[in-house]
N, C-alpha and C positions, 0 to 999 in steps of 0.2 A: 486520426487526429488532423492538423494542419499544417502545411509546410509546402516544398517546392518539391518538382518529381524529376527534377535532373538525376540520371543514376551515375555514380563512379563505380565501379570495379574494384575491389581490392583483393588481391589476392593473400590469403592468410599462411601466416609462415606457421601458426600452431592453430590448434582447435580452441574456438573460444570456450570459453568457461563461466560460468556463473556459481562455482564453488566459494560462495562469501557466506559470510556469518555477518550479522549487523548486531552492534550493540546501541543503544541509545537510553534518553530519559525523557522525551518528550519535550524537549528545548534543540537538543542538537543529537546526531548520530552519526555513524561512523559504520563502513564497509571495511570488513577485513577477510582477506584470501586464505587460502589453506598453506601459504608460506609464512604467516604471520604478517603480512604488509598491508598498512592501514592505507589503502588505496581511494578510498573518498569520505571527505568530512567537510562538511560545511561548517562555517564559525561566522556569526554566533547563534542563528537560529537555522530550522531545517531547510529553507530556501536560499540561505547566503549562498555569497559565493564561494567555492570550496578552499579551503587550506591545503587539504590532499585531493587530486585529481587526477590521478593516474588511471584509474577506471576507465576516464574517456580521452587517453592521449597515450601516444605510444613513443613518446620521449622519456629520457632517464630524468625524471622529478615526478613532483607531487607526490609522495610516500612516506611513509615511516617503517622501514624493513628493521628486521631484526636477524641478520644473515647468521645461520650457523655453518660453518666450515665444512665441508665434505657431508653435505646433509644426504641421507638416503630416503627417509621418510615423514612424513607429517599426518597429525591425525586433530582434527577439530571437534569440539563438542561443546557444549553449554553446559555450567553449573546446573544441577537439576531443578527446574522450575525456577530459572531465574532468564536473566539478559546478560549475564555474565558470560563471555566466551574465553575458552581455552583452548590454545593450539600448541601442540607437543611435537618436537621436531628431533629427529634423531641424526646423529652421526654415524659415520663409516666404522669408526673406532670403540662404538657403544656408547658415547656420549649422548644425554639427554635434555633438552630444553624445555621448559614450559612458559609460554606466555600469556597473561591473562588481561584480559581488555575489560574495561566496563565504563557507563556512564553513571555518576552517583546519582541515586535517587531514592528518599526515605523520607519518613515523617521527622519535622523538627520544629519545634515550637508552635505543635498543632497544626500544621499545616506541610503540604510535599515539598521538598527540598530537592531542586532539579538544578545545579551550578552548571554554567556555561562550560563545561569540560569534558577529559577524557582521562581515564587511568589506566596506567600500563604498568605490569610488574613483569621481569624476566628472572627467572631461577633455574637453578642447576639441580636435575633429579637424577643424574647419574653422569658416571666417568667424569671427564675434564674436557666440555665442550668449549671450542673456541669461537666466539660470536663477532661480529661487526655490526653496528648500529649507523644506518643510514638515514637520518633523518631528511628531507628535501623536500619542504613545503614549498608552495607557489602562493603569491600574492594575486588570489582571485581568478578570473577568467583570462588575464594576459599572458599567463605562464610562467612569467618571469620570477625569478627567488626573490624575495624580501632581505632589505638591510638587516642585520644584526645587531645587537650590543651583547654582553653578558657580564654575568657576575661570577664569583665562586662557586654557586649552584643553579645558576640558572642561565637561560638565553632567552633574550628577547627577540621577536621577529616582527619587524615594523611594515605590516602590509598595507595595503592602501587606505583601508577604513577601521582599520583594528590594529591594536597592538595586543600580539599574543606571547606570551611567557610559557617556557618549558621549565618547570621546577625538578631535580635530579639529584640524585645520590650517586648517579654514575660520575664518570670521568669527562668533565667539559672537553679537555682535550681529546680523548677517544671520539668524541661526538664530534667536534668539529673536522676534525682529522680522519675520520671513519676508519679508525686505526682497527687492527684486529687485536682480542686480548682475551685470555682465560674468563671464562665465567665463575669465579670463586664466592661469589655473595649474592645474594637477590639485589635486582635493581630496580628502582621505582620511576617512572616519568608521570608527572603531573601536566597535562596542557590546559592551559585555561587562560582567564583575562589577566591582564597585565597587575598582578598582585601578590605582594610579597605572602608567603605562607606562615602561620603562627605555629607550627611545630615542623618536623621533620616529614620528607616526602615518605617514610617508610609508616610512619605513625597515622599519618593522614590517610595513606593506603588501606593500609589495616582498618581505620576506624569507618571509611567508606565503603570498604568491602564487606564487612559483616551488615552494615545498617542496608546497606543496598538488598544483600542475601536477604536480610530478614523484609524487608518489604516486600518482594517479588512472591517470597513464600507465603507470605499474608496474604496478599493479592489474588493468587493462585487459588490458595485454600478456600477462598468462597467462591470460586466457579462452579456451576452446576455443569459438569463434565459429562458426557453418555460415557456407559460402561465401555464401550470398545472405544478404541484408538485415542486413547486419554494422551499420552504423549504428544501424538500430532494435534489433536484440537487445542493442549496446552501452548504447543510452541506457537500455533498460529494465533491465538489470543495474545500472547505477550506482543507477537509481531506488530500485532491491529494496534494495543495500545502504544507501542513506541512510533505509531505513524500518526499520534494524535500529538497538537499542539498545545499544551496547558493553558498559555498565556491566554488564547482567545477561545477556544475549544475547538479550532478547524482541526480537519483530517486530511492529510496529505493523499493522492493517490499511489505514489510511491516516495523513496527516498531519491533518486536518480534523474538523472535526464538523459537522453539519447542514448540508452542502449537500445539497438534497433529492434524491430520486431521480427526480421529474418535478414540474414546477410546481404549486403551490399543493395538493398532497399530504398533507402531514404525514408523509410519510416521511424523517422526519430524525433521523440518529442520529449518536452519536459515535463515531468508528472510531479512535480513539487509544488503542486497547488492544490487546493480544495476545492472538488468537483462535488458539487451536491448530491448528483445521484451516489457517487462511490461513497461518500460519507455516510449517506442514507442505510447501504449496504453494510457498511461496518458496523454503525450503530444497532442494526437490527441483530446483526448476529452476536455482538457482545450483550445485548440486551437477553437473547436466549439462553446465554451463559449467566445471565445475573448481575453481569458487568455493567450497570445501570448510570455509574457514574460518568461515562462516555457519552449517553446521552442528554444527560444534564446540561453538562459542558458545549455540545456543539449547539443545544437549544439557545441558549445564551448568544452565541456565533451568528445562528441565523436569523434570531430577533432582531439582533442589531443591522444584519443587513437587511431585512424588510424594512426596519424603520428606517434606514438611510436610503433606500431607494426609490426613484420616482415611479409612482403609480404602483408602487409593490412588484415591477416588471423584475425579474431575477435575470440574472447571466448563468451560464452552465457551470462556471468555475468563479472562483474569487482567490486573492494572494491569502496565504493564512493568518494575513493580519486584516483582512478584512479588504485590499487592495481592489480595485476595479478595473485597472489598466495593467494588461501584462504582454505588453507589446513583445512580440516574438521577433527574434534574430539570431545569426547562425554566427559563430565564431571562427576566427580564422588561426586563432594559437593554440586552439587544441585538435587533434587528429581524430578524433574519435574512438569507440570501443575495437580496439584490434583495427584500427586505423579506417574503419568504417564512418565516417562523418556522414552528414554535418553535425556538429554539437549544437545544440540549440538552448538558448535562455527566454523563455517567456512562453507563452502557448495563445496563440489566435484564436484559438476556440472560444475565447470568450465572447468575441465578438458574434458567433451564432445563436441562433434562434434556436434551442432544444427545449419543446415544450413539456417532456416530462419532467423538468426539476420542480415543477408546481407540485406534482405527487409524490418526488421525493423529499420536500421539506415537510407537508402536512402527515406523511408516512411515519419520517422521523421523529416528530412530535406526538403521535398519537397516543404511545405507551404511557405517556406522562399523565392523562387523564383518566386511566385506568388501575394503575400501577400503586396500591395501597404503601407498599413498602418505602418509597420516596420521599422526602423528607418535606418536597412542596408539590402536590397534586396540581394538574393544571385546572384552571378556572375560566369562569367566563371573559376576563381581560385577556387571556392568551388566547382563548376560541375566536374571540373578534379581532386580532391579530392576525389570524390565520385566514379568516374568511375571504379578504382581499387575494389571496392566493387563489382560492377555489373559484370565485368570480373569473377571475384571466385563465386558469385551467377550462372553464365553459366555454368562454370565449375562443381558445386558441385550440381547442382540442381537435377539430378538424379543418385546421390548417396548416400548410406545408412547414416543414421544421428540417433541421440537419440529422435529425435523429440522434437516437443515443450513441451512433457509431460516428460521429462527428464528419460524415461526408461534407468535402468543401466543395465539389462542383454540380452539386444538384440538392433540390427541398422536395419533397414529397410529403402527403398526408400519412407517416407512419404509424401503423398501428401500435405500436409499444407505447409511444407517446401518447397517443389518444387514450389507451388504456391508464396510463398513469394520471393523464388528467381527470380521469373517471374516477381513479383511485382516491385523487384529494378530495373529490365533492362526496363520493361514498363516504370515506373516513371522517369527513366534517359532519355529514347526517349521522353518524353513530357518536360522535362527540358530542352533538349537540341533544341528543336522546341521553345521553349520560348527565348532562347538566340539566337534565330539565326543560331546555328550550323548546318549546313545541313547534312554535312558528319556524324556528329556523331548523328544525330535524324535517318538518313537510317541505320547506323549499329545497334544502339539499337532496333530499331522497329523490324526490321528483326531478330534480336536475341531473343527478346520478343515473336515475333510470332513462329517462332520456336520452341521454348519452350512451349509455349500453345497447338499446336498441339500435341507434344509429352507428356505432361500432362493429356490432353483430352483422349488420346489414351490409355496410361497406367494405368491411375487410375479407367477410368470408367469402371464398372462392368456389362458386359450387363447382363448375367443370374439375378443377384441380382437387377438391375435396380437402381442402386446408384454409387457415387463416393464413394470407398474404401479410407479407412485410409492408404493405400498405394499401390504402384503400384503393378498390379497383385494380390492384396489382396482380402481377403471376409469379412471383418469387418469394422464397422464404429468407427468414434471417432468425438467428436461435434466441434474440430476446422473446420472442413467441413463445419460449420453454416456460416463461413464467406468467402466462394465462391462469395456471391455477394457483400458483403460489401467492396470487396478488389477490384472489379471491374472487377474479374475475369469471371464473366457471369454476363448477365442481370437478374434480377429478375425472368422475362417471361422466361426463359431458361428450358422447360421441365424438364431437367435433374436436374437443382436445385432444383425445386419443388421438385423431386421426392426424392431427396437425403434426404431433410427436412423431410419430410412425413416419410421416414427411419429412420433417425434419432430419429423422436417422438417416432417410435414404439419399438426400441431398446433399447434407454437409458433413455427415461424418465420414473422417479419412482414417481407416484402419480403427483404434477404439478412443478416439479424439475429435472433437468438433470445432470446427471453424466457424465463425460468427456468421459468416455471408463467404458465397465463391463468387458471385459479379464482379465483373471488373470493377473499380472504384478509380479515384486522381492517379494510383501508382500502379495499376495493373489488377492482376488478379491476386488475392492473398496467398501466401506460401506456406504459412503456419498456422497449427491450432491456436485457438483461444481459450486458455484453462479456464475461465468462469464458465465459458458456454458450453464444457464437457460436465462441468459440476453439475449444470442447470439440467444437462441432459440426463443425467444420474438421479437427479430428485424427479424429474418429471417421469424417468422410467417408474420408478418406484412408485410415484403417484398414481400410475394406471396398472400397478399391479406386477410389473415385471422386475420382482425382488432379486433375482439370481443373477441377469445381466447388469443390473442396478449396482450391488455388489461387486460383480468381477471388473467391473470399469472403475469403481473406487479404489479398489486395492491396486490396480494398475497405475493410476493416476499419484496414489500416495507415492508407488513405488519410483515416481518422475522426479520427485523433491529432489532439492541437491541434501548433501551428507550431512546438514543440520538441520535439514527437516523445514526448509523454506523454498517459495515458487516464485517464479516471475511472471511476465502478464502471458506469455506465449511458449509454444514447443513443437519442435520438428516431430511431426508425429511419427517418421520413420528412424530417426537418431536418437527421438527422446530429449536431443539437447533443448537447454531453456534457454529464451530469448525475451528481450524486451523489457522494459526498466522492473526495477526489483529492490526490495522484496514488493511484490504486488499485492495490495490491499484486498482487490478481487478477488483473486487468486485464493488467499488466506480466508477469507469471507466464506468463499465458497465450499473449500474443505469442511469449516464449522459447520455451515448449514447441511452438508452431505452426511456428515458424520452423524449429526442431530437426528435426522431422519432415518437412515440406515441401522444404525446400533440398536443392538437389543437391550430392553431397559434393565436398569439394576433388579427389579423383581424379577425378571425372567431369570438373569444371570445368577441372582443369588437366592 
């Protein structure tokens, strides 16, 4: 990604960990650590300034904690097949507390209801636990505490742009004084807009909990999951769903900003935006599971972008509301993840040329022309809106860009970008044939075939016996593992197999893959890129190395955190997770590899 390269090394006082669970409802989301602290919560939408920001700060603020005195153990898990998160904490005297968190989401009045809010319940399971509630929000990025007002059962937090209300049946005095008290009854906390509740917090919580549980069970029941690794796939699918923004159809790359790719590297980026490339991968993975609603919603989002864009030229990323200006700046007020700043807001990559975006958009829309299950199948009007993207793809496929990896300091004619441009034209040819548009079919097939020939000629390194990362290049990058997945070459083409093997020799470290190993703007990469390991697994499977593919897949599953989530990056030696979290790329890779590798239901049963 894009940013500065000055290094400031921080000595860690504790091992950094991404043992976090995520809750959300496609409007807001929250990250909760294994001590039940809400450490990240942006309000009122996924890309807003945080109300809880402790994840990227070292100061004693920006969280909502339920402290259990004399805590000795904790256990975090999801209610089965839902986005409802439970954290159980035990004390030294045999007391036990359960904290349950979720963001409401369910069908109401014929549409999906997802209020801007967070629900929390604290209950005693055993013994006589003593708790202390510490609710320390911040008003946005400046890290300061908001002014408050209070009523008999609520506290209002007067933040910079919004007023947030906490309604509760807990003692307001205990909350404000952060005093210890015995937990002798369930306590409920509803965080949301400054609106009075029409019922008690306990009743509202119970209603929201049951309806939200039912919603997720119904959603999961419609997934076409593989026979093997079902729990992992379901958790990944729910996480991808939580990464979508219902109001516009956008998909965020991750829910966080500035979790470093590796310690003390300055590789800290804001991922709370919609990369067209990442969104395509999310849509494709969910389509393969039968969850096509995300594709339909995203299609509305990208059509709005295409209609509103000059000459249909696309940026690599946009705001979740379609915002086109995402100026990047570093904050002085937040110290960073375990003190490893900077904390950045915005992402300057929106200014780059990344030509693969044209293929990403056409590929994301492709299924709508062929899938008869959809309420509205793609027609000629939609095809004609996509055609200008094909013309741009044909114009720029052999022109330099910043690549999928968003290099700041260089541009080349990157092979992956060229292949994605080819894919745009190839799919337009297939769509035109589906619509019986003979002239358009011939045009796009001839265009795609000519591009294919040029790419094969210019990117194949005869001396090294692999497809290079750029035209006339000498190096490799992991995106070339997608040559078969994108339909550019069949799996039995010896050039593909040779490239896969070369990538294994050059980019593999232990059982994990780097995206590239050459120096970039920040020096040599230090950690593996999880999606690349999944791509490698899929490529090994495609060329027939099934035993190694399954072994690597099982090993990468074991690197997930305790509730089944993955970040962007991973230390290949310690297996510690790094990078923004949870990363849609990584969860997509898990789903796709499981679908490739799993035995079929017919085989199993």
